[in-house]
C-alpha positions in Angstrom: -0.3 0.0 0.5 1.3 3.4 -1.3 0.3 6.6 0.9 -1.8 7.5 -1.9 -5.6 8.4 -0.4 -8.7 8.6 -2.6 -12.7 9.5 -1.8 -15.2 9.1 -4.4 -18.6 8.4 -3.7 -22.4 8.0 -5.5 -25.4 10.4 -5.1 -28.5 9.0 -5.9 -32.0 7.8 -4.9 -32.4 4.1 -3.9 -28.8 3.5 -4.1 -28.0 1.6 -0.9 -27.8 -1.3 -2.3 -25.4 -0.6 -5.1 -22.4 -2.9 -5.8 -20.3 0.6 -6.5 -18.8 0.4 -3.4 -16.9 -3.1 -3.6 -16.1 -2.4 -7.7 -14.2 0.6 -6.1 -12.9 -0.5 -2.9 -11.2 -4.0 -4.5 -9.6 -1.4 -7.7 -8.5 0.7 -5.0 -6.8 -2.4 -3.2 -5.4 -3.6 -6.4 -3.8 -0.3 -7.0 -2.1 -0.1 -3.5 -4.7 3.3 -2.7 -6.0 4.1 0.4 -9.5 4.6 -0.9 -13.0 4.7 0.2 -16.5 5.1 -1.5 -19.2 6.5 -0.3 -23.0 6.3 -0.4 -25.2 9.6 -0.5 -28.6 8.3 -0.6 -31.0 11.7 -1.1 -33.7 8.9 0.3 -31.6 8.2 3.7 -30.0 11.8 3.9 -33.9 13.6 4.1 -33.2 17.3 3.2 -30.4 16.7 1.7 -30.4 17.9 -2.6 -27.8 17.7 -5.4 -25.9 21.5 -5.0 -25.5 20.4 -1.4 -23.8 16.9 -2.1 -21.9 18.3 -4.6 -20.5 21.3 -2.2 -19.8 18.8 0.5 -17.9 16.3 -1.8 -15.8 19.2 -3.0 -15.2 20.2 0.7 -14.3 17.1 2.1 -11.6 16.7 -1.2 -13.3 14.3 -3.0 -11.5 12.9 -6.5 -14.9 12.7 -7.9 -18.5 11.3 -7.4 -20.9 9.0 -9.6 -24.1 10.6 -10.2 -27.4 8.1 -10.5 -31.3 8.7 -11.0 -32.9 11.2 -10.7 -29.8 13.3 -11.2 -28.2 12.9 -14.6 -29.8 16.0 -16.0 -29.6 18.4 -13.2 -26.2 17.9 -12.4 -25.7 19.1 -16.0 -26.0 22.8 -14.7 -24.0 22.4 -11.4 -20.6 21.8 -13.3 -17.4 23.6 -14.5 -16.9 21.8 -17.2 -18.6 18.9 -19.4 -16.7 16.5 -21.5 -17.7 16.1 -25.1 -19.6 12.6 -25.3 -21.8 13.9 -21.8 -22.6 16.8 -23.5 -24.1 15.4 -27.1 -25.7 12.6 -24.7 -26.7 15.2 -22.2 -26.8 13.8 -19.2 -23.9 13.1 -16.6 -23.1 10.1 -14.1 -19.8 10.6 -13.1 -17.9 14.1 -12.1 -14.4 14.2 -11.9 -12.9 17.0 -9.1 -9.5 18.5 -9.9 -7.3 19.2 -7.1 -8.4 23.2 -7.2 -12.1 22.1 -6.8 -13.2 22.4 -10.3 -15.4 19.8 -11.4 -15.6 18.3 -15.2 -18.9 15.6 -15.7 -18.2 12.7 -18.4 -20.8 10.0 -18.7 -19.4 6.2 -18.6 -22.6 4.4 -19.1 -22.6 5.0 -22.8 -19.2 3.2 -23.0 -20.3 0.8 -20.5 -23.8 -0.5 -22.0 -22.0 -0.5 -25.6 -19.0 -2.9 -24.2 -21.4 -4.8 -22.5 -23.6 -5.5 -25.2 -20.7 -6.7 -27.5 -19.3 -8.8 -25.0 -22.6 -10.3 -24.3 -24.6 -10.2 -27.8 -22.0 -9.5 -30.1 -21.8 -6.1 -32.0 -23.5 -7.9 -35.0 -26.5 -8.1 -32.9 -27.1 -4.1 -33.2 -25.9 -3.5 -36.4 -28.9 -2.8 -38.8 -31.3 -3.4 -36.5 -34.4 -1.8 -34.8 -34.5 -1.7 -31.6 -36.8 -0.3 -29.2 -35.6 1.7 -26.4 -37.9 1.8 -23.3 -37.1 5.2 -21.2 -35.7 8.1 -22.3 -34.1 9.6 -19.3 -30.3 9.8 -18.4 -29.7 6.0 -18.7 -31.8 6.1 -21.5 -30.1 8.9 -23.1 -26.6 7.0 -23.0 -28.1 4.1 -24.1 -29.4 5.5 -27.3 -26.2 6.6 -28.2 -24.5 3.9 -27.4 -27.2 1.8 -29.9 -25.5 4.4 -32.6 -21.7 3.4 -31.9 -23.3 0.3 -32.1 -25.0 1.0 -35.7 -28.5 0.1 -35.1 -30.4 1.2 -38.1 -33.4 2.9 -35.8 -33.9 3.2 -32.2 -37.6 3.4 -31.6 -38.4 5.8 -28.5 -41.2 5.1 -25.6 -41.2 7.2 -22.4 -44.3 8.2 -20.4 -42.6 11.6 -20.6 -43.4 12.4 -24.5 -41.2 15.6 -24.5 -38.9 13.1 -22.9 -38.4 11.0 -25.6 -39.4 14.3 -28.4 -35.8 15.8 -26.7 -33.7 12.6 -26.7 -35.3 11.4 -30.6 -34.1 15.6 -31.7 -30.7 15.4 -29.9 -30.0 11.7 -32.0 -31.3 13.4 -35.0 -29.2 16.4 -35.1 -25.7 13.8 -34.8 -27.3 10.8 -37.0 -30.1 12.4 -39.4 -33.9 11.8 -38.9 -33.9 8.3 -40.4 -32.2 6.8 -36.8 -34.8 7.7 -34.0 -38.3 8.0 -33.9 -40.8 8.1 -31.1 -43.1 5.0 -30.9 -46.6 5.3 -31.4 -47.9 1.8 -30.2 -45.5 -0.1 -27.7 -46.6 -3.4 -28.5 -46.9 -3.0 -32.1 -43.3 -1.2 -31.9 -42.0 -4.4 -30.2 -43.4 -7.2 -32.2 -41.7 -5.8 -35.3 -38.3 -4.8 -33.9 -35.2 -6.7 -33.5 -34.4 -6.0 -29.5 -35.4 -4.0 -27.0 -33.7 -2.0 -23.9 -35.1 -1.0 -20.5 -34.0 2.0 -19.3 -36.3 2.9 -16.9 -36.0 2.4 -13.5 -39.0 -0.6 -13.3 -38.0 -3.4 -12.4 -35.5 -1.9 -9.9 -35.5 -2.8 -6.4 -38.0 -0.2 -4.7 -39.7 0.5 -8.3 -41.7 -3.4 -8.8 -42.8 -4.0 -12.2 -42.1 -4.8 -16.0 -42.3 -1.5 -18.5 -42.6 -4.0 -21.1 -45.6 -5.5 -22.7 -44.7 -9.3 -22.2 -47.1 -10.5 -24.9 -45.3 -8.5 -27.8 -42.1 -10.9 -26.9 -40.7 -13.0 -29.5 -38.2 -16.0 -29.1 -35.8 -14.0 -31.5 -35.5 -11.1 -29.9 -33.0 -9.9 -27.5 -33.7 -8.3 -24.5 -31.4 -6.2 -22.2 -31.5 -3.9 -18.9 -29.6 -1.8 -17.5 -30.9 -2.6 -13.7 -28.4 -4.3 -11.8 -30.5 -4.6 -8.9 -32.1 -7.2 -8.4 -29.7 -9.3 -11.5 -32.7 -10.4 -12.9 -36.0 -8.0 -13.0 -39.6 -8.8 -14.4 -38.6 -8.3 -17.7 -35.2 -10.2 -18.2 -37.5 -13.2 -16.4 -40.2 -12.2 -18.8 -37.9 -12.4 -21.7 -35.9 -15.0 -20.8 -39.1 -17.3 -20.3 -40.3 -16.5 -23.9 -37.2 -17.9 -25.6 -35.2 -14.5 -25.8 -31.4 -14.2 -25.5 -30.9 -11.8 -22.1 -28.5 -9.2 -21.1 -28.9 -8.1 -17.5 -26.8 -4.3 -16.0 -24.3 -6.6 -14.5 -22.0 -6.3 -17.0 -22.8 -2.3 -18.0 -22.2 -2.0 -14.2 -18.8 -3.2 -14.5 -17.6 -1.3 -17.6 -18.9 2.3 -16.2 -17.3 1.7 -13.1 -14.3 0.8 -14.3 -14.2 3.8 -16.7 -15.0 6.1 -13.8 -11.7 4.8 -11.6 -9.8 5.4 -14.5 -11.3 9.0 -14.6 -10.9 9.3 -10.7 -7.6 7.9 -10.2 -6.1 7.6 -13.4 -5.3 4.0 -13.6 -6.6 1.5 -15.3 -8.2 -0.9 -13.6 -8.1 -4.6 -14.2 -11.7 -5.4 -16.0 -11.6 -9.3 -15.2 -10.7 -8.8 -11.9 -13.9 -6.5 -11.8 -16.3 -8.8 -13.1 -15.0 -11.2 -10.4 -15.4 -8.7 -7.8 -19.1 -8.0 -8.8 -20.0 -11.6 -9.0 -18.4 -11.8 -5.4 -20.4 -8.8 -4.4 -23.7 -9.6 -6.1 -24.2 -13.1 -4.9 -23.3 -11.5 -0.9 -25.6 -8.9 -1.6 -28.5 -11.6 -3.1 -28.0 -14.0 -0.1 -28.2 -11.3 2.5 -31.4 -9.7 0.9 -32.9 -13.3 1.1 -32.2 -13.8 4.9 -35.1 -13.3 7.0 -35.9 -10.3 9.0 
């Protein structure tokens, strides 16, 4: 262990079951850094808001913080600088804090989803595909751009907030042309005609039960991906697997986005294979603890 110390964390709601602390703490140990990953859950820290928490981490000397639901878009206006990819997406999930307190926002979800997709499905599954993306919030924005990176022909957006979906479609059209993205007019019909479906809503996460995808539209030749990993198998993933779909959980996305965030916080490239193993151990421990009777 060297004498380097590093404080980082996560700001969001409903995050106490996050596996990010386990991933970063093990990566710190591997790098010989005395590091700590602090969860700042606004559901627990009643009365605290994003500006207060950002001020707190800067005052405490944090090297950075991850940001998750519901703050990925709000945080944009609270930063000194924004990385090009994050600005293109219009959402930030990682904030690096320089020694002088200057904050720079990044989006590691885009790379995390893309790499998870490539490893789990293979890039060919997305190339020239029609994909229904359910959810156009901060995570949905990152996934939409990741699908463009992967070569999807068309992304069909569905969100309960029509204005939010329209804003993402407008941003995709700005950079990739209007033919690559459109708004869903009938979710069930759109899914029936698509090659794949992604859930980028919080629905299915612990605390947000349910399935935002109509199961009746799923077919065995669909692929189905979720960004959620708490639980690792959401109601959507279970339903899709039962229909014979090839499925991809949010676990790999979590690992890959964490690896990129760790690099931004420390300047060190972590061992991603080791992070996958750490994730698997932490997931098993978390699920075992959650299964224990109170």
